[in-house]
N, C-alpha and C positions, 0 to 999 in steps of 0.2 A: 835122771832116768830118761832114756830115749823114748820117742813115740812108739817104736816097735816093742820096746821092753814093757812099756805100760800096757799096750794092747795084750801082751802075753799074760801080764799079771791080772788084768781085768777079766780075761777069759778064764784064768785059773780060779778067780773068785766065784765065777758062775758054777764051776764044777765042784765046789766044796760041799761036803755033806754037813750034817748037823751034829757031828760027833764031839764038838768042842764043849767041855763041861763048864760049869759056872766059875770054878776057880781059875781056869785058863782065861776066861773072859775078864775076870778081875785083874789077872796079871797083864792082859793086853791093855786095859785102861791105865794101869800104873805105868806101863812102858810108854804109851803115847803121852801121858802126862809128863813123864821125865823128858821126852823128846821136845815137847813144846816149851818146857821150862829151859832146856839147854839152848834152844834156838832164840830165846828172848821173846817168845810169843805171849808170855804171861809173867807179870811181876807180882811179888807178894803172894796173895792168895787168889789172884785173878784166874779166870777161865773155868770151864766145866766140861765134862765128857760123860756120855751115856751110851749104853747098849740096850737094845730091846731084848728082853729075855723070853717073853711070851706075848700073847695077844693082850694081856692086861698087866704086865709087870716090866719095869725098867730098872736096870742097874745104873747108878750114877755116882758122881764124885761128891764128897762132903763139902760143906762150907768151911771157910777159915782154915784151910789146909793147903800148903803149897803143892802145886801139881808135880813138882820135881821130887817130892819125898813121900808120896803116898804109898801105903801098903795095902795089899788085897783086903785085909780086915777092916780098913778105914771106910770102904765103900758102903753105899746105902742102897736099899731096894725100895722102890715106890710103886704104887698102883697108878692107873691112868688118870686118877683125880688129883694126883700129886701127894697123896697121903703116904707118909713113910711107914713101911711095914717091917723093915729090918735094918739093923745097923746101930752101933753105939754112938756114932757121931751124927750131927744134924745134916740132912741133905741140903744140897745147894738150892737156893731160892730160884735160880734160873732154870731148874729142871722143867718148869712150866713151859718155857720156850721149846725145849726138846719134845715135850709131850704133844704140843700142837703140831709139830712136824710129823711125829709118829702117827697121830690121828689122821692127818691129811694124806699121808703117803704110806700105804701098807708095805711098799717095797723097801722102805728105809729101815735099816737095822742099827745104825750108829750115827751119833751127832757129836760134833766138836765145836765148842765156842771159846774164843780167846781174843787177844788184842795184838796181832802181829803189827809191827810198826808201819810197814809200807802199805798194807791194806787199810790199817786204821787211819793213815794219813788221808786216803781217799774218803773214808767214812766221815771224818770230821770236817773235811772240806766239801762234803756232799757232792762229789764229782763221780760220775759213772766211769768205770774202767773201760778204756777203749778196746775194741776187739780187732781181730784180723791182723795181728802183728807177729805172734809166736805160735807155731803149730801145737806145741804141748798145751798151751793155755786153751786153745780152741777145742782140743780133744778132751782134756781132763776136766775142764771147768766150764768154759763158754761164758754165756751171758751172766753178769753179776749185778742184779738190781740193788737199789738202796731202800731199806725199810724206813718208815718214819720214826723219828726219835720217840722213845718211851722210857720211863724210869726203869732201870735194871731191877729184875726180880719181881716185877708186877705182871698182872694179867694183861695189861696193855702192851708190854713188851712182847709177851708170848703171842699175842694176836697180831702184832705189827707185821709179821712175816707171812700172814695167810694170803695176802694178795699176790705173793710171789712163789710160794712153796712148790706149786706144781709146774713151774716154768724154769726151774734152775736147780742147782745143787749147792749153791753158795750165795749168801746174802750179806751185804754190808749193813750193819746196824748204825744208823746215823749218829754221829758223835759218841760212838761206843766201841765197836769192834766188828767182828765177822763171825758167822756161823756156817759150818759146812756139814753136809750129810751124805750118806751112801749106804750101800747094802753090806759093807764091811768097814770096821773101824779104821783099819790101816789105809783104806782107800779114801775115807773122809779126811784123814790126816794128809795124805798125798795131795789132795785138792788144796788144802790149806797151804802147804809148803810151796806148791807150784804157783799158786795165785800170789803169795807174798813175794816170791822171787821175781815173778813177772812184773809186779808193781815197782819193785826196786829197779829193775832194768829200765822200765819206762821213765822213771825219774832221772836215772843216769843218762838215758838217751836224750832227754829234754835239754840237758846241759851241753849236748853235742849238736844241737840244732833240731832235734826231734827224730821220731821213728818214722819208718815208711811201712805202710800197710801192705799185706799180701794181696795180690790181685783177686778180685771177687770170684773169678772162675776157679782159682785154686783153693779158696776158702770153701767153695761148694764141694770140692773133692774131699776136704776134711770132714764136712758135714755128712757126706755119704759114708765115710768110715765110721762115724758115730752111729749111724743107722745100723750098720752091720754088727756093731757091738751091742745093740739093743739099748742105747742111751737115747732117751726120748724127752729129757727135761731141758731141751734147748728150744726156745720159742721159734727160732729161725727154721727149725725142721718142719714146722707146720704152716708157716706163713707162705703165701703165694706172692711172688715178685717183690719180696721184701728187700730193704736195704741192709745187706748182710753186715756192713761195717758202719752203720749210721750213727752210733752213739759216740761220736768224737767230741767229747766235752772236756778233754784235758786242757785244751787251749794253750799248748806249749809246742806247737810245731808238728803235731801228728799230721801226716799228709797221705792222700790216697796214692796208690801205686801206679798211676798212669804212666809216669816216666821212669819208674823204678828207682827214683832217688828223691830226697827231700827237695822242696822248692828252694829256689835261690833267695838269698837275702835281698831286701829292698835296696836298689842302687842308691849310693850316697846323695846324688843330686835330688832324687825324689824324696828322700828322708829330710834333706835340708829344706826343701820347699814346703813339706808337710809341717815341720817345726815352725817355719816362718809364718805359715798361714794360721796355725793355732795361736802363736804369740800375738799376731795382729788382732785376732778376735778377742783375746783376753784383754789386751790394752784398750780396745774400743769399749768394752764393757766397763773397765775401770775408769776411763775418762768420763763416761756418762754418769757414773755414780759420783765422781768428784764434782762435776758440773751441777748436779742436783743438790 
């Protein structure tokens, strides 16, 4: 989807009324479940999805059921304490994570959690995703923090995102996966798809010598567009004189866009001198140990 196309979709979401009935919401969850299964974002029974039904009820996926083959009648209804109040199958244990998001963000209506390979690669390596490289990522997702590791299905996992929930729409769960949220279920899924595709491109670009960041002035233009869309969960929108692209922790050749192209490789003679210097230091240490 193009940036302009997403803007139109996002504005369309804002204009929707509340005429969708519960059965249609159940069908939406099953449709998104099938999509994340087809994309390889969840293996076996992994992943969970939910939609806020009211101020005190949430519709969620059941445990031990493949997200690719759910039926509307398989879904569960829970209250905001996590107690199941409807459904023949047992609710997912990770609905507690969803509920913490809903409690913290009254504007959030839908949550998706799963394990997309490229996003999860960043989660298990505990590396923040670099910013300021692709416009769609800047507009649709933005800053993606990493929550501390906690055992899946526990209260500790649910509370691990509280430090971040008001400053983003997507969080990496350390050594686990990712969770996305939005005011519409399909938009939460779009964030998931865009972010995983972005991470895949980053890893491919690293094999070509690294990506080049967009100049900060043009990133500021993208942030202004976010403001016009009413998207406020990007911490860079509130910070004064912040480093827009400062989380460069990939360590694989991501460079700033001062020259508009990646930095040159180290000249062979400099590399040779560096290797010789390191070798000399190692040999000195070894000779001292042998003498002693």
